[in-house]
Steps between C-alpha positions, in 0.01 A plus 500: 500500500722328243848407620766693304767296315837450663658738247286792626643727770324417826512663843703249704481530877766232545767773479557833673755773441709695751654835407847582632547871447763763575845623406656190661243240390763312295752520784253370756392200290863430413562444872199271541474273195708229332495688169729778373227765505738751339451308174124566498417729207182631330524230231559190711348300785695317769428213734619520860453324830454644847650276767491447872825522696515120470532536123150360437267654242219719631395632157577460131460847349472641147653848484397775258615860473206739488719813501857585609382532862215247500545122488226238508507162671238252371431208735213265587231701676500259794844619611499860373399696810706296750797535264455878470469536878809288567718677244385846613656436841845505337465827308636695799675812365483406134310742277246237400148394589292191433129529426225277360382599153133590516446693176601217265358154435708193424389322184622181336457294186637178347621487141540134401800431280671832571833347604638151530762604760360727775699814574418812701457811284361851536198568278591760241170691499366434849603539864541127538697187416477161333625160610465286193130473422387684815475878504431744783434874481383783723228732370278773636198359684267664247658299217479161673219284370433133573580330829698182441299179526592190698585330169743780417666475842537123458651539152737769629621271778552210260699713252719626784573150626587375153739795460647405842454854625472490881267724699500521878179502703466542880526125567832470314671813631834443676521135385738504203839650418503677159705226332237242593246707302736515199507880520847502343336377180283812498792735563363598842829452690794734460824401670694818425268753666517616862349343808133426566318290764602135469781577253771304680299178496408537133861572402632206700260260328597642162876483537509169688232336287342368819129528422339157477150594381366625170175607335324239288167460328315177579183359345228250578208364298288535818336825608632583846490850652811530716554805717825696466742371761365143488774242539561208265699181552649235271230244437761227449676569830436305819463819704281806446779755539405828334718552192303782333261785576230637270554856377198517267227265379269507196218258422391458137304258284793259460599492867724715721822696451719590797795730548707360787830551675650153517818336623732429207542147635124427509366186335184535292204468502401706802189474714344780707506498877139479621320836518236522770321772304493284187376160605356456149844457338494204260637183652845415373557828312857522372704782346781447252722707274321582172742280304418204725123542528390313188 
């Protein structure tokens, strides 16, 4: 079967959707997420984070309003069910319920050249959203067509890294505070709303300016598949102290792009800590900032 072009809607199993439904759906999510859920409307999409009590990110979530009493959370499928189960424990007496969406399929497509500066927007004619060139929608199973190919998934990952849009997988859950993932840039942190798990830590970092790590894109001319959570150290340093952790990795014809959380004081280039599962890593592979890679 011929592979559909990237611009064609394709069923994309990378994502799953959770429905939060009930008269107090907004109120419940307002108490759980970093975002001001009260500002979610039918014509917008919001980014939010769900944190542990330590203030570390367990999920980066795109929020959509399906109806006045039904909100959707779109997250990587690998964390969807554990996230739903964990959050459901805190519903208690709230008039809200969390359920997996089984009647809709998640589809995606990539529109090259759509936007130079990625922003999160609600699609005007679909139950979905766009982040720059990447678009996601939910449609009835009967309308879903092609399954996304491996090439599509690789292109999707690369576009996301180049937009510096972080996604959390199981191996990177509970590792990073929201500021280290640059979630302020995406409007995912609201410092005027009420309390939520981890709120005190996030607020302290914000008002004291104490966070020492940030999200950066790194590149290499070598092809090196690094697992999320892999540590990197400064190749010019005398010690192999970990100064960065991989959030996402994409291999392409010209080499490798990484999205990493790195110490602001780190010296580049960086080298990966050895991975026992990836003994085939190129010898001497180095990662630098895009402006320094030439």
